[in-house]
N, C-alpha and C positions, 0 to 999 in steps of 0.2 A: 321522666323526659317525654314530652309529647311532641316535640318537633322532629322526632324521627319518622313520623307518619307521613308518607307523601301521597297516599290515596285515602280519601275520606268518604265513607258511605253515610248518607243522611237519610233518616226516617222523614216521612212527610208530615202526617197529622200529628200536632202537638209539638213538632220540632221546627218546621219551616212555616207552616200555616196553622191558624187556629180554626179548625173546621168544625167546632162544637155545634153551632147552629144547624148546619146542614145535616150532619150525621144524626143528631138527636131528633130533628123534626121528621126525618125519613124513617128513623127507628120507631117513633111513636105512630106514624102513619101505617107502617107495616103491622105493628101489634094491634092497633085499634081495628084495622081492616079485618084481621084474623080473629078478633074477639078476645084478645089477651089483655090482661091488665098491664098498664104501664108501670114498671118498678119505680119505687121512690128514688132509688139511687141510680139515675140514668148515666151518670158519669162513667160507670164501670164499662159502658159500651165504647168508651173513647180509647182506642189503642189496639185491642185484640182483633183478629179477623172476624168478619161478620158471622161466618158459619160457626165459629167457636162461641161467639157471644149469644147467639139465639139458642144454641144447644144448652150451654152452660147456665145462663142466666134466666131462661124462660122454660127449661125443661122440654124443649121441643125434640121430636124424633127427626130422623133424616128428611123425610118427606115434608114435614112442617118447616124445618129449616130452609129447605130449598124454596119453598113458597114464600116464606118470610123475606129471604134475599131478593126473590124476583120482584115482590112489591116494593121493597126498599129501593131497588135500582130503578124502577119505573119513575119515581119521583126524583131520585138522586141524579139520574143521567140528564135530566132536563133542568132542574132547579137547585137541587141540594148541593151539587159539587161547587157551585159558585157562591153559596151562602158560607163564606170563607174569607179569611183576610191573612195577609202575610204578617207575621210577627214584626214588631219594631226592631230595627237593627240587623235583620236577616240579610237584606241586599248588600248592606255595608260589610258584614262579616263574610259573605260569599266573595265579594269583590276583592277584599284583602287577601283571602286564602287563594283565589285563583290567581291573582297578580303575583303572589309569592311562588307560583309554580306547583300548587297542589292540584292533584287530579280529583275532581269532585263528581260524585255519582250519588244516585238515589236508590234505596232499597226500601220499598214500602209494601205492606200487605194489602194496600188498595189496589184494585185492578189497574193494570198499567195504562189501559186506554183512558181512564179517568185521570190518572196522574198527569199524563202528557197534556191533557186538555187544561188542567189546572195551572200547570207551569206556563203554557202559552198564554192563558188569560192574565196571569199575574206578573208576566215578564220575568220569570226565573229560568227559562230554558237556556238562556245565554251562558249561564254559569256551569251547566252540567254536561258532561261527556256521555253519560248513559243515564236513563231514567228507567229503572227496573221495578216491576210490580207483579202482582198476582195475575193469573190468567182469569179471564171473565167467567170461565166455566168452574171456577172453584179450586183448580189445581194450582200448584206453586203458591199456596196460600199462607204458609208459615214463614216467619222471618228467616230462619235458617235456609229454607228452600229458596227464597228471594235472594239472599246474600250469595249463595252458590251460583245462582243464574247470573247475577251481575259480575261476579268474579270471572265466570267462564266467558262472558260477553267481552270482558276487558282484557281477557288473556293473562290474568294475574296468577302466578304460581307462588310467589313469595309473599305469604300473608303476614309476615312480621311487620311489615311497613304500611298495613292497612288498619284503619280505625273505623268502627261503627259508632255513629252519633245518634242518640235517640232519647226519648223521654219516658219510656216505660219498660217494665221488666222483660217484656218479650223482646226488646232491642238487645238487652244485656244477655239474656238467655241464647238468642239466636246467634249473636256475635260468638259467644263462648263455645257454642256447639260447633261452629265452623272454624274455631281456631283463632279468632280475632279478639282483640281488646275492645272495650266500649266505653265511651264518654257518656255518662248520663247528664241530661240537661234539665234545669229546674224551671224554665219558663213555660213548660208545657203542662201535660195532664198528670204526670207522675210526681210522686213525693220524694224527698230525699231518703225517707225510711224504705220506700219501695225499692228505689235504685240501689241503695246500699245493701238492702236485703237480698237483692238478686246478685250482688257481687260486682257492681260497676267499678271499673278500673280507675276512672277519673270522674269528677264532678265539676260541672261549669254552671254558674248562676245565671249569666246573661250572654247574648251572642257576642258582646264585646269581649268578655272574659274568655269565652270559648276560643275566639280568634287569637287573643293574646296568649293563651296557653299553647295553642297549636303552632305558633310562630316563634316561640322562644326557644 
């Protein structure tokens, strides 16, 4: 039963928008500037927090990670965040859910200041009560930390009626760590194998099917 959830927390990258172009161009810019080889499998950078990705996938130490993130954001804050598009069916899904009385919020590991600008540019702000993200200084970086922040902002104490919705294992793991269930979605960056392996409670193939599941 998925209609029991009256508060829905959405991931951003890979769930509401396809930000592949902007993220990968900025990641490549940072690596080339610092003299690193660009990995063959760049898609693994889509989803995890930047600090985690540069450390885990490029073997950087803390100082190098901080420099890579700084260079990444130099380009991203001007150009990269708008090299982006809203997935087909997302506005319609959000409108259906909001009209049905669901509380819609965002929980993203992207810095909140960037998320707010993206929502304003692409006309999605109207749907969301709260847009919660990471701090620009790298704190509140992981999904469970962002979820806790959003729940606190919303004054929510009963977590049984809150559902996280996202495309990567970090969304599932963050939700479960905070006592929430998670719907994994298949139109983003993650695979059904990844989401099932992380223990997703529900799977939706398209925005239309996600809305149908959440309103039945």
